[in-house]
DRENFIGU-433846 format. One record per residue (C-alpha): residue number from 1; residue in three letters; x, y, z. Coordinates in pm, 1 decimal, m for minus. Layout:
BEGIN
NUM ALA X Y Z
...
This chain:
BEGIN
1 UNK 7269.3 8733.0 13015.0
2 UNK 7415.9 8459.2 12802.5
3 UNK 7781.5 8543.3 12760.3
4 UNK 7792.7 8376.1 12419.5
5 UNK 7559.6 8630.0 12263.2
6 UNK 7676.1 8948.2 12432.6
7 UNK 7702.5 9206.9 12153.4
8 UNK 7991.5 9387.3 12315.2
9 UNK 8216.3 9086.5 12289.6
10 UNK 8111.5 8973.8 11942.6
11 UNK 8376.8 9091.7 11702.7
12 UNK 8349.7 8983.2 11341.3
13 UNK 8373.5 8706.3 11086.6
14 UNK 8738.8 8685.0 11001.9
15 UNK 8791.3 8407.4 10756.2
16 UNK 8623.6 8114.6 10591.4
17 UNK 8932.5 7899.6 10539.3
18 UNK 8967.2 7562.3 10706.7
19 UNK 9279.8 7460.5 10891.0
20 UNK 9385.7 7179.3 11120.2
21 UNK 9346.8 7250.3 11490.6
22 UNK 9538.7 7048.1 11749.7
23 UNK 9414.6 6972.5 12102.9
24 UNK 9686.8 7074.4 12347.4
25 UNK 9637.0 6774.1 12578.7
26 UNK 9537.6 6483.5 12352.4
27 UNK 9704.1 6583.8 12026.6
28 UNK 9378.7 6511.1 11844.2
29 UNK 9324.7 6717.5 11528.7
30 UNK 9011.0 6845.9 11360.3
31 UNK 8965.9 7044.3 11040.8
32 UNK 8747.6 7350.7 11087.6
33 UNK 8691.9 7709.6 10977.9
34 UNK 8702.5 8013.6 11203.4
35 UNK 8359.7 8175.1 11221.1
36 UNK 8405.0 8424.6 11504.9
37 UNK 8655.3 8517.9 11771.7
38 UNK 8570.7 8680.6 12102.9
39 UNK 8770.0 8913.3 12327.1
40 UNK 8706.6 8664.6 12607.4
41 UNK 8954.2 8439.8 12417.8
42 UNK 8706.8 8194.9 12270.3
43 UNK 8662.1 8096.2 11908.1
44 UNK 8363.6 7960.2 11714.7
45 UNK 8466.8 7690.0 11467.3
46 UNK 8265.8 7535.0 11186.0
47 UNK 8341.8 7169.6 11126.9
48 UNK 8318.3 6981.2 10797.5
49 UNK 7967.8 6860.8 10882.2
50 UNK 7864.4 7232.3 10910.0
51 UNK 7809.7 7210.3 11286.6
52 UNK 7974.0 7471.1 11509.1
53 UNK 8154.8 7452.5 11841.3
54 UNK 8284.9 7721.1 12075.3
55 UNK 8626.7 7648.2 12221.8
56 UNK 8854.9 7841.5 12461.6
57 UNK 9192.5 7942.6 12317.8
58 UNK 9384.0 7747.3 12582.4
59 UNK 9248.8 7413.5 12453.3
60 UNK 9469.8 7443.7 12144.9
61 UNK 9838.9 7396.1 12072.2
62 UNK 10076.9 7687.5 12109.1
63 UNK 10088.0 7740.3 11731.8
64 UNK 9708.9 7750.5 11711.5
65 UNK 9690.4 7994.9 11999.7
66 UNK 9938.9 8224.1 11824.8
67 UNK 9717.4 8220.5 11515.8
68 UNK 9408.2 8301.7 11723.1
69 UNK 9591.4 8582.3 11902.5
70 UNK 9683.7 8723.8 11564.8
71 UNK 9319.9 8708.9 11448.3
72 UNK 9215.6 8878.8 11769.0
73 UNK 9473.4 9152.8 11717.5
74 UNK 9355.2 9229.4 11363.8
75 UNK 8984.7 9196.2 11447.1
76 UNK 8893.4 9546.4 11319.7
77 UNK 9047.6 9489.6 10978.3
78 UNK 8772.5 9274.6 10837.0
79 UNK 8789.4 8947.4 10654.3
80 UNK 9127.7 8775.6 10634.2
81 UNK 9211.4 8674.8 10278.4
82 UNK 9293.6 8312.1 10215.0
83 UNK 9621.0 8403.5 10037.6
84 UNK 9887.1 8463.5 10306.0
85 UNK 10119.4 8759.8 10283.5
86 UNK 10421.1 8531.3 10249.7
87 UNK 10276.1 8397.1 9925.4
88 UNK 10229.6 8750.4 9792.3
89 UNK 10593.2 8830.2 9869.5
90 UNK 10701.5 8517.6 9682.7
91 UNK 10485.0 8607.5 9385.4
92 UNK 10607.6 8967.2 9376.4
93 UNK 10969.2 8860.6 9422.7
94 UNK 11030.6 9125.8 9690.6
95 UNK 10983.9 9135.0 10068.9
96 UNK 10710.8 9399.4 10067.3
97 UNK 10485.5 9263.3 10342.7
98 UNK 10584.5 9162.3 10695.2
99 UNK 10226.3 9074.2 10784.1
100 UNK 9887.8 9113.5 10618.3
101 UNK 9861.4 9487.0 10692.0
102 UNK 10094.4 9732.1 10518.5
103 UNK 9923.3 10046.5 10640.8
104 UNK 10070.4 10050.2 10991.4
105 UNK 10427.3 9986.5 10874.2
106 UNK 10698.5 10249.2 10914.4
107 UNK 10789.3 10393.6 10570.8
108 UNK 11156.8 10433.2 10659.0
109 UNK 11199.4 10073.4 10774.4
110 UNK 11011.1 9945.6 10470.2
111 UNK 11219.7 10157.7 10233.1
112 UNK 11541.4 10028.4 10390.1
113 UNK 11419.7 9669.0 10354.3
114 UNK 11333.5 9727.3 9987.7
115 UNK 11647.4 9935.2 9925.7
116 UNK 11452.4 10241.5 9810.6
117 UNK 11644.8 10564.4 9882.1
118 UNK 11483.7 10859.4 10056.9
119 UNK 11373.1 11119.1 9806.9
120 UNK 11209.4 11373.9 10034.5
121 UNK 11077.3 11417.0 10385.7
122 UNK 10872.1 11712.7 10505.9
123 UNK 10677.3 11780.5 10822.1
124 UNK 10369.6 11627.8 10658.5
125 UNK 10480.4 11353.7 10419.2
126 UNK 10771.6 11146.0 10302.3
127 UNK 10855.7 10968.8 9979.7
128 UNK 11116.6 10720.0 9865.9
129 UNK 11205.7 10653.8 9503.2
130 UNK 11436.7 10437.4 9297.0
131 UNK 11496.8 10391.8 8925.3
132 UNK 11616.0 10031.0 8876.1
133 UNK 11632.5 10075.9 8494.4
134 UNK 11477.4 9733.5 8441.4
135 UNK 11749.6 9549.5 8635.5
136 UNK 11506.4 9453.5 8914.8
137 UNK 11211.6 9227.8 8832.4
138 UNK 10881.0 9235.1 9020.7
139 UNK 10603.6 8994.2 8923.5
140 UNK 10855.1 8867.5 8662.3
141 UNK 10852.8 9206.5 8484.8
142 UNK 11143.1 9455.8 8462.5
143 UNK 11085.5 9746.7 8699.4
144 UNK 11179.3 10101.0 8597.1
145 UNK 11055.7 10308.7 8889.8
146 UNK 10933.6 10243.4 9242.1
147 UNK 10789.2 10507.4 9473.3
148 UNK 10682.4 10461.7 9834.2
149 UNK 10472.7 10737.6 9994.2
150 UNK 10416.5 10787.1 10366.2
151 UNK 10208.7 11007.5 10595.5
152 UNK 10217.9 11040.3 10971.9
153 UNK 10496.2 10778.6 10985.4
154 UNK 10273.3 10519.1 10817.7
155 UNK 10280.1 10387.8 10460.8
156 UNK 10027.9 10569.4 10241.1
157 UNK 10072.5 10400.9 9901.9
158 UNK 10318.3 10230.4 9670.5
159 UNK 10356.6 10270.7 9294.2
160 UNK 10555.1 10029.8 9078.4
161 UNK 10613.2 10152.6 8722.6
162 UNK 10717.7 9897.6 8466.0
163 UNK 10777.5 9967.3 8097.7
164 UNK 10680.8 10324.5 8010.6
165 UNK 10742.2 10586.2 7744.5
166 UNK 10970.4 10799.6 7961.4
167 UNK 11206.6 10525.9 8077.0
168 UNK 11169.6 10295.6 7774.3
169 UNK 11510.0 10160.8 7670.7
170 UNK 11631.6 10286.5 7331.3
171 UNK 11352.6 10537.6 7304.2
172 UNK 10978.4 10509.7 7262.4
173 UNK 10830.9 10356.9 6946.9
174 UNK 10538.7 10149.6 6825.0
175 UNK 10722.5 9835.6 6929.4
176 UNK 10773.4 9985.5 7275.8
177 UNK 10399.8 10049.1 7299.7
178 UNK 10330.6 9681.5 7227.7
179 UNK 10584.6 9580.1 7491.6
180 UNK 10421.6 9811.5 7745.7
181 UNK 10081.7 9656.3 7677.4
182 UNK 10235.4 9309.3 7704.7
183 UNK 10389.2 9405.1 8041.8
184 UNK 10047.0 9502.0 8179.3
185 UNK 9897.0 9177.8 8052.6
186 UNK 10179.3 8982.9 8218.5
187 UNK 10110.2 9154.7 8552.6
188 UNK 9744.7 9053.6 8534.1
189 UNK 9846.9 8700.4 8437.1
190 UNK 10070.5 8676.4 8745.3
191 UNK 9809.1 8798.9 8992.6
192 UNK 9491.2 8640.6 8856.2
193 UNK 9572.4 8275.5 8940.6
194 UNK 9649.2 8383.4 9296.0
195 UNK 9382.3 8645.2 9368.3
196 UNK 9113.2 8550.7 9119.2
197 UNK 8956.6 8745.0 8836.0
198 UNK 9005.9 9120.6 8882.1
199 UNK 8725.2 9371.4 8860.0
200 UNK 8744.0 9673.4 8634.2
201 UNK 8764.8 10000.0 8823.3
202 UNK 8893.2 10352.7 8775.3
203 UNK 9103.0 10610.3 8957.3
204 UNK 9096.2 10987.6 8919.8
205 UNK 8877.1 11197.0 8696.1
206 UNK 8888.2 11383.3 8367.6
207 UNK 9211.1 11343.3 8170.4
208 UNK 9369.8 11192.6 8481.8
209 UNK 9118.6 10910.0 8498.7
210 UNK 9276.9 10569.5 8450.7
211 UNK 9105.5 10234.3 8408.4
212 UNK 9254.6 9960.6 8623.7
213 UNK 9229.8 9589.6 8692.0
214 UNK 9169.6 9571.2 9066.1
215 UNK 9203.0 9303.3 9331.9
216 UNK 9125.1 9356.4 9700.8
217 UNK 9340.7 9173.7 9949.7
218 UNK 9313.8 9241.6 10325.3
219 UNK 9206.0 9603.6 10275.5
220 UNK 9473.7 9659.4 10009.8
221 UNK 9367.1 9759.7 9659.2
222 UNK 9613.1 9615.3 9407.9
223 UNK 9555.8 9787.1 9074.1
224 UNK 9723.0 9729.6 8738.4
225 UNK 9706.1 10035.2 8513.7
226 UNK 9776.4 10059.6 8141.8
227 UNK 9750.4 10419.2 8023.4
228 UNK 9710.6 10447.6 7646.2
229 UNK 10001.1 10213.7 7590.3
230 UNK 10235.6 10468.8 7747.2
231 UNK 10299.9 10308.4 8082.7
232 UNK 10223.0 9993.7 8277.5
233 UNK 10205.9 10029.1 8653.7
234 UNK 10087.6 9855.7 8968.1
235 UNK 9943.2 10082.5 9235.1
236 UNK 9879.7 9967.4 9590.1
237 UNK 9673.5 10179.5 9828.2
238 UNK 9417.1 10129.4 10106.9
239 UNK 9094.7 9987.7 9962.9
240 UNK 8873.2 10264.5 10109.2
241 UNK 9083.5 10527.6 9930.7
242 UNK 9062.4 10331.1 9604.7
243 UNK 8684.5 10322.3 9654.1
244 UNK 8697.4 10703.5 9646.9
245 UNK 8884.4 10702.5 9317.2
246 UNK 9220.6 10762.3 9486.7
247 UNK 9111.5 11074.1 9672.6
248 UNK 9226.6 11148.6 10024.8
249 UNK 9056.5 11358.2 10290.5
250 UNK 9184.9 11703.4 10199.2
251 UNK 9260.7 11990.6 10431.6
252 UNK 9003.0 12264.8 10468.7
253 UNK 9058.5 12622.7 10358.1
254 UNK 9160.7 12750.6 10702.0
255 UNK 9394.0 12458.8 10773.4
256 UNK 9562.9 12483.6 10435.7
257 UNK 9610.6 12857.4 10463.9
258 UNK 9759.5 12823.7 10812.4
259 UNK 9992.1 12545.5 10697.8
260 UNK 10111.8 12748.6 10399.3
261 UNK 10189.1 13048.3 10618.6
262 UNK 10371.2 12830.5 10871.2
263 UNK 10590.0 12692.7 10592.6
264 UNK 10748.4 13034.4 10534.4
265 UNK 11087.3 13062.7 10706.8
266 UNK 11290.9 13380.5 10753.1
267 UNK 11663.8 13344.5 10804.3
268 UNK 11912.0 13582.3 10969.6
269 UNK 12084.6 13649.4 10634.8
270 UNK 11765.3 13792.7 10486.1
271 UNK 11641.4 13478.9 10309.0
272 UNK 11264.9 13425.5 10299.2
273 UNK 11192.0 13074.5 10178.0
274 UNK 10906.2 12824.7 10161.8
275 UNK 10987.0 12497.0 10334.0
276 UNK 10817.8 12154.2 10328.0
277 UNK 10792.1 12132.2 9949.7
278 UNK 10843.9 11764.0 9865.1
279 UNK 11111.5 11670.5 9614.0
280 UNK 11012.0 11459.5 9315.1
281 UNK 11310.6 11350.5 9107.3
282 UNK 11206.0 11322.1 8742.3
283 UNK 11485.6 11071.0 8683.8
284 UNK 11656.0 11005.3 8349.8
285 UNK 11381.5 11159.5 8135.6
286 UNK 11252.4 11501.4 8040.2
287 UNK 10959.5 11511.1 8281.7
288 UNK 11036.8 11846.6 8442.0
289 UNK 10677.9 11967.0 8397.5
290 UNK 10496.9 11653.3 8526.7
291 UNK 10743.5 11621.1 8816.4
292 UNK 10712.3 11988.9 8911.2
293 UNK 10335.5 11958.3 8903.1
294 UNK 10345.8 11650.4 9126.5
295 UNK 10563.8 11841.5 9373.7
296 UNK 10329.1 12138.4 9371.0
297 UNK 10014.7 11929.8 9408.0
298 UNK 10156.8 11724.9 9694.7
299 UNK 10260.4 12046.3 9868.9
300 UNK 9890.6 12134.6 9856.9
301 UNK 9800.0 11791.7 9997.4
302 UNK 9676.1 11656.3 9664.1
303 UNK 9806.3 11309.5 9566.1
304 UNK 9956.1 11306.5 9217.6
305 UNK 10169.7 11091.1 8988.5
306 UNK 10409.6 11242.1 8733.9
307 UNK 10372.9 10942.0 8501.6
308 UNK 9996.5 10986.6 8485.8
309 UNK 10033.3 11363.5 8447.5
310 UNK 10273.4 11307.3 8156.9
311 UNK 10018.2 11090.6 7977.5
312 UNK 9729.5 11330.6 8044.7
313 UNK 9931.6 11629.8 7921.0
314 UNK 10066.5 11439.4 7619.7
315 UNK 10427.4 11481.4 7728.3
316 UNK 10657.1 11355.9 7453.3
317 UNK 10867.3 11043.9 7529.1
318 UNK 11188.9 11244.0 7554.5
319 UNK 11025.6 11524.3 7749.7
320 UNK 10844.2 11840.3 7653.1
321 UNK 10498.2 11942.9 7771.5
322 UNK 10274.4 12219.7 7642.1
323 UNK 10163.0 12438.6 7935.8
324 UNK 9805.5 12476.4 7807.3
325 UNK 9764.4 12096.3 7783.1
326 UNK 9887.3 12028.4 8133.8
327 UNK 9669.6 12309.8 8269.0
328 UNK 9367.6 12162.9 8091.0
329 UNK 9445.6 11815.7 8225.6
330 UNK 9477.9 11943.3 8582.7
331 UNK 9151.8 12138.3 8600.4
332 UNK 8922.1 11848.8 8710.5
333 UNK 9167.3 11744.5 8982.1
334 UNK 9209.8 12099.0 9110.0
335 UNK 8834.2 12149.9 9108.9
336 UNK 8779.3 11829.4 9308.6
337 UNK 9006.5 11963.4 9581.8
338 UNK 8879.8 12321.2 9567.1
339 UNK 9198.0 12469.4 9420.2
340 UNK 9249.9 12716.2 9134.7
341 UNK 9545.3 12777.5 8903.1
342 UNK 9613.9 13148.6 8865.3
343 UNK 9845.7 13294.3 8599.2
344 UNK 10051.8 13594.2 8705.1
345 UNK 10190.8 13863.5 8479.2
346 UNK 10485.9 13727.4 8281.5
347 UNK 10699.9 14032.6 8360.3
348 UNK 10873.6 13944.3 8684.3
349 UNK 10772.0 14182.5 8961.6
350 UNK 10972.6 14131.5 9277.5
351 UNK 10694.4 14277.8 9490.7
352 UNK 10442.5 14031.0 9347.9
353 UNK 10686.5 13741.6 9391.9
354 UNK 10756.7 13840.6 9752.7
355 UNK 10382.6 13870.1 9824.3
356 UNK 10314.6 13516.5 9704.6
357 UNK 10616.8 13370.3 9885.8
358 UNK 10509.9 13544.5 10208.6
359 UNK 10172.8 13367.1 10176.6
360 UNK 10347.4 13032.2 10141.9
361 UNK 10259.5 12996.0 9772.9
362 UNK 10541.4 12870.0 9549.2
363 UNK 10542.7 13004.8 9194.3
364 UNK 10567.7 12769.4 8897.1
365 UNK 10807.5 12936.7 8655.4
366 UNK 10813.5 12833.9 8288.5
367 UNK 11108.1 12985.5 8103.3
368 UNK 11374.9 12938.5 7838.4
369 UNK 11659.6 12761.9 8016.6
370 UNK 12008.2 12813.4 7871.9
371 UNK 12349.8 12665.2 7959.2
372 UNK 12452.8 13012.1 8073.2
373 UNK 12163.5 13044.9 8315.8
374 UNK 12229.9 12702.6 8468.9
375 UNK 12602.0 12778.1 8501.4
376 UNK 12526.9 13102.7 8687.5
377 UNK 12275.8 12924.8 8913.8
378 UNK 12525.1 12649.4 9000.5
379 UNK 12806.7 12899.8 9051.7
380 UNK 12603.7 13118.4 9286.3
381 UNK 12477.1 12812.5 9476.0
382 UNK 12835.0 12690.5 9529.6
383 UNK 12949.2 13029.5 9661.1
384 UNK 12650.9 13051.4 9896.5
385 UNK 12712.2 12698.8 10024.7
386 UNK 13081.2 12754.2 10087.7
387 UNK 13177.0 12513.2 9810.6
388 UNK 13440.7 12552.1 9542.2
389 UNK 13263.8 12647.3 9217.4
390 UNK 13362.3 12472.1 8897.2
391 UNK 13478.7 12803.6 8753.4
392 UNK 13610.6 13028.8 9033.3
393 UNK 13633.1 13327.2 8798.1
394 UNK 13309.5 13311.4 8605.9
395 UNK 13317.4 13495.4 8274.4
396 UNK 12957.8 13590.1 8198.4
397 UNK 13049.6 13713.0 7852.0
398 UNK 13170.6 13366.3 7755.2
399 UNK 12849.6 13188.4 7857.2
400 UNK 12576.2 13074.4 7619.4
401 UNK 12247.5 13255.2 7691.9
402 UNK 12074.9 13206.7 7354.4
403 UNK 12053.5 12835.3 7281.4
404 UNK 11848.6 12632.6 7525.4
405 UNK 11507.2 12478.1 7578.1
406 UNK 11179.1 12514.5 7761.4
407 UNK 11189.8 12432.0 8130.9
408 UNK 10978.7 12467.0 8443.5
409 UNK 11077.8 12488.6 8809.2
410 UNK 10949.1 12665.8 9119.8
411 UNK 11040.7 12999.2 9268.4
412 UNK 11031.6 12937.5 9642.9
413 UNK 11222.1 13223.6 9805.4
414 UNK 11367.0 13572.9 9785.7
415 UNK 11637.5 13784.3 9948.4
416 UNK 11593.6 14157.3 9891.1
417 UNK 11925.0 14244.8 10055.7
418 UNK 12131.1 14021.6 9828.5
419 UNK 11901.2 14068.7 9528.3
420 UNK 11848.3 13696.2 9478.8
421 UNK 11559.4 13459.8 9413.3
422 UNK 11552.4 13091.8 9508.9
423 UNK 11452.7 12827.5 9255.1
424 UNK 11381.8 12457.3 9309.3
425 UNK 11413.8 12197.3 9030.8
426 UNK 11282.2 11841.6 9002.4
427 UNK 11632.2 11696.5 8969.6
428 UNK 11683.4 11551.4 9315.8
429 UNK 11797.8 11672.9 9657.0
430 UNK 12095.6 11873.5 9526.0
431 UNK 11854.7 12099.8 9339.5
432 UNK 11605.8 12161.8 9618.5
433 UNK 11735.0 12514.9 9672.7
434 UNK 11945.9 12728.6 9439.7
435 UNK 11977.3 13103.8 9478.9
436 UNK 12009.7 13301.4 9156.9
437 UNK 12084.8 13673.2 9112.6
438 UNK 11764.6 13859.5 9028.5
439 UNK 11937.5 14015.9 8730.2
440 UNK 11977.7 13673.6 8567.6
441 UNK 11620.9 13574.9 8656.1
442 UNK 11485.2 13890.0 8493.5
443 UNK 11695.9 13834.8 8181.3
444 UNK 11561.9 13482.5 8128.9
445 UNK 11272.9 13463.8 7884.5
446 UNK 10967.1 13386.2 8097.1
447 UNK 10674.5 13213.1 7929.1
448 UNK 10447.1 13164.4 8231.3
449 UNK 10423.9 13233.3 8604.6
450 UNK 10150.3 13043.2 8791.3
451 UNK 10033.4 12973.3 9143.4
452 UNK 9772.1 12750.1 9301.5
453 UNK 9522.2 12908.4 9534.1
454 UNK 9249.0 12770.4 9753.4
C-alpha cells in the first residue's frame, strides 16, 4: 500500500500560510505553505506555482523542524490561525497566551502570571478575580474586572469587564452609558484589523441572552458584549462551547444529587455545613443578589456571570435588585439545565432548614440587614474563630436593629447544639462562613427563602 495515502497516518490541514523553509545541508530557501503533516515525520508543502512536494522533517533547518514538531503536536486542534499568539498578547497588552492553546493551561500558573488573586477553589472548580478599577488597560481600554475560571486544573473561560454601570467611576449616568458603548466599539476596533470582520452571534437565552461580536482564533471564541449600554466585556471561551450558546455539559440528576450529598460535612463540634460553594466577590458595588445567584448557579454546575445577571434583573447602578425580576430572568437558564427555583415558607423553621442543608441544598435568604445584625454576626464569628472581637462586651441593647437595607446571602449550615446557623455572603473569603445565633436569625425580617432543586 502506498505509504503516502495511508488514511491512518493522514492527519489534517493545519494552515494555509506561506513561510520560508531552509534546506539543512545547502541553505537553499523556498517559500511554501503547509498542506499536511504526517506522523511519519513528513510534510506536504505547496509552492508558489501551486505544485506540491512531500519532504521529510530532517531535510529542514533546526528552526523549521521545531515548527513542524509543534504542528504535529497540535494536529488534533484544527486549522492554525495566521495570527500568532505573540501578536495577540501584544495587542491585548497582557501575557495571556503562552502558545496558541489556552485550554490546557494551568489556571493557577496563568493567574499568577496575570496577577489575578485566587477568589475560590472547590473540589470541582476554581476562579480568580481582580478589580483593577480602570488602572490596568487591556486592548487600550481601562479594565474594571477580570475573572479567570478553571475546571479539572484547566482553564475554562476568561471574562474581562471594562466600563460598566456597577463599577463606573463617579456613578452611572447617561454620559457613562455613552462611554460604555464607546468602550465596546473601541474593543471591536482593536481586534478587527487583526482578526478580520467579526460575525454577530449570541450567548445564553431569554433575559440572559446577549448579542456579541465574535472572532474565532485557534478554537478560542473571542466575544465582545455590550449589554444595553450597561457593561462592555470581552469573553473568551472554547469555540465549541460558544457554538452551544455558552452552555456546558451539565451533570445528570443522579450525579448532581450524589455530589450535593457528598458536599455536606459534619464536624465534631456539631456543625453541619455545605462545602464546595464557590465564592464570588461582588466587589465595590451593591451586587449582592447577582453575585449570590452566580455562586448558587455555579454550585449547581451552571455557568453564570453576575454582571449579566445584574443587567437581566435590572439591578440599579448602586445595587438593589427586585427578587421577582431576578427570578423571572433566571427561569430560562434554570429550565435549560433542568433546575427549579422553589420558595420556602418565610417563617424560619429550623427543621426545614436542617432538611435542606442535609440534602446539600444551600438556602438563598433575602432579609432586612441591619448594622446590629452584622455586628452580632461578626462578633460571634470572631469568638468562634478564636479572634479578639471588636467589642469584647457586646451590648445588644445599644445596637441598631431598625435601620438597614435589603440583602441576600446563603444559609449553608446549622448547629443544633449551639443554636446557630451559618451564613455565607458574597463579600470575599472572610465572609465564606459566619455562624449567627438562631435567635438573631429569627428576629431578622425575612422576605424570601429559596432553594434550587433538580
